[in-house]
C-alpha positions in Angstrom: -16.0 18.9 -11.8 -13.5 17.8 -9.2 -10.0 19.4 -9.3 -7.0 19.3 -7.0 -3.7 21.0 -7.5 -0.3 20.1 -6.0 2.6 22.5 -6.1 5.9 21.2 -7.3 9.0 22.7 -5.4 12.0 23.9 -7.4 14.4 21.1 -6.6 11.9 18.3 -7.6 11.5 16.6 -11.0 8.1 15.1 -11.9 7.1 12.8 -14.7 3.5 11.9 -15.3 2.5 9.2 -17.8 -1.2 8.2 -17.6 -1.7 6.7 -14.1 2.1 6.5 -13.3 3.7 9.3 -11.4 7.5 9.4 -10.9 9.1 12.0 -8.6 12.8 12.7 -8.1 14.3 14.9 -5.4 17.4 15.4 -3.3 16.5 12.5 -0.9 15.7 10.0 -3.6 13.1 8.8 -6.1 9.6 7.5 -5.6 7.4 6.0 -8.3 3.8 4.9 -8.0 1.1 3.6 -10.4 -2.3 4.6 -9.2 -5.1 2.1 -9.6 -8.6 3.5 -10.1 -11.5 2.7 -12.3 -13.0 6.2 -12.6 -12.6 8.9 -15.2 -9.7 10.7 -13.4 -6.9 12.6 -15.2 -3.5 13.3 -13.7 -1.4 15.8 -15.6 1.4 18.3 -15.2 1.0 22.0 -16.0 4.0 24.3 -15.4 4.9 23.9 -11.7 1.8 22.0 -10.7 0.4 18.5 -10.8 -3.4 18.6 -11.5 -5.7 15.7 -10.5 -9.2 16.2 -12.0 -12.4 14.5 -13.0 -15.5 15.8 -14.8 -17.8 13.9 -12.5 -19.3 15.2 -9.2 -19.9 11.8 -7.6 -18.9 11.5 -4.0 -16.6 8.4 -4.5 -14.8 10.1 -7.4 -14.3 13.3 -5.3 -12.8 11.1 -2.5 -10.5 9.4 -5.0 -9.3 12.7 -6.5 -8.4 13.9 -3.0 -6.7 10.7 -2.1 -4.5 10.7 -5.1 -3.6 14.4 -4.5 -2.7 13.5 -0.9 -0.5 10.6 -2.1 1.3 12.9 -4.5 1.9 15.4 -1.7 3.4 12.7 0.5 5.6 11.6 -2.4 7.0 15.2 -2.8 7.5 15.5 0.9 9.4 12.2 0.9 11.8 13.1 -1.7 12.5 16.6 -0.2 12.4 16.0 3.6 12.1 12.2 4.0 10.1 10.3 6.6 11.5 9.1 10.0 10.0 6.6 12.4 11.5 6.1 15.9 11.0 2.8 17.7 12.1 1.8 21.2 13.3 -1.6 22.4 11.6 -2.4 25.7 12.4 -5.4 27.9 12.2 -6.4 31.5 12.9 -10.1 31.5 15.5 -11.0 28.8 17.8 -8.5 27.1 16.8 -8.2 23.4 19.4 -7.7 20.7 18.5 -6.5 17.2 20.6 -6.9 14.1 20.0 -5.9 10.5 21.1 -8.3 7.8 20.2 -7.6 4.2 16.5 -6.9 3.9 15.6 -8.5 7.3 15.7 -7.4 10.9 16.6 -10.2 13.4 15.3 -9.9 17.0 17.4 -12.3 19.2 16.6 -13.5 22.7 13.0 -12.1 22.7 11.5 -13.6 25.9 14.4 -16.0 26.1 13.5 -17.7 22.8 16.3 -19.6 21.1 15.1 -18.9 17.5 15.3 -15.2 16.5 12.2 -13.5 15.3 12.4 -11.9 11.8 10.8 -8.8 10.3 11.0 -7.8 6.7 12.4 -4.5 5.5 10.3 -3.0 2.8 11.8 -1.1 -0.2 14.6 1.3 0.4 14.1 1.8 4.1 17.3 2.5 6.1 17.5 1.3 9.7 19.9 2.6 12.4 20.1 1.0 15.8 21.3 3.3 18.5 21.3 1.6 21.9 17.6 1.1 22.8 16.3 3.1 19.9 15.7 2.1 16.3 15.5 4.8 13.7 13.8 4.0 10.3 14.2 6.6 7.5 13.2 6.6 3.8 11.5 8.6 1.1 8.5 6.4 0.7 6.0 6.8 3.6 4.3 3.5 3.0 7.4 1.5 2.9 8.9 3.0 6.1 5.5 2.7 7.9 5.1 -0.9 6.8 8.7 -1.8 7.9 7.9 -0.3 11.4 4.7 -2.3 11.5 6.5 -5.5 10.6 9.0 -5.0 13.4 6.3 -4.3 15.9 4.3 -7.3 14.7 7.3 -9.6 14.9 7.5 -8.9 18.7 3.8 -9.5 19.4 3.2 -11.5 22.5 0.3 -14.0 22.4 0.7 -16.6 25.1 1.4 -14.4 28.1 -0.4 -11.6 29.9 0.4 -8.4 28.1 0.1 -6.4 31.4 3.0 -8.4 32.9 5.1 -9.2 29.8 5.5 -5.7 28.2 8.6 -6.7 26.3 8.8 -5.7 22.6 9.8 -3.1 20.1 7.2 -0.2 19.9 6.7 2.8 17.7 7.4 5.9 19.8 7.4 8.7 17.2 6.1 8.9 13.6 5.7 11.6 11.0 2.6 13.7 10.9 
């Protein structure tokens, strides 16, 4: 039998309905529906979330551990939040970055006339402070995907990467 327990802090509310887990905390709210095909049960007992399965198969054991880790990240997100720091680097043309709605516009990248666009995922907040971009949010996957979208929007393909090192890069991310 596989069993993992996740502690629930005092200032966090948790709802579990089948495969759907909804967590509310001081920083926000995160909801996730887990997709798995095994005999795994997620339930709440007192101040713990229990993820368990009667099977001892290796894949099911890995899935139970993954679900427990996702729930821990959700709890950490609604209590502390996640922060990614990115840095704007340029040597040839000064890059300007603007946030409009759910998109990030990167103007004058390598002197291009058309701005490059990156999509902001979910409820990720973006602050631009000089050469630094700070991304914050309570869902680790949304914040990480937004950072990856910005980094990919500045990918250089036609020039030598050793010479043209312009772009926006992830400098610091949560552990």
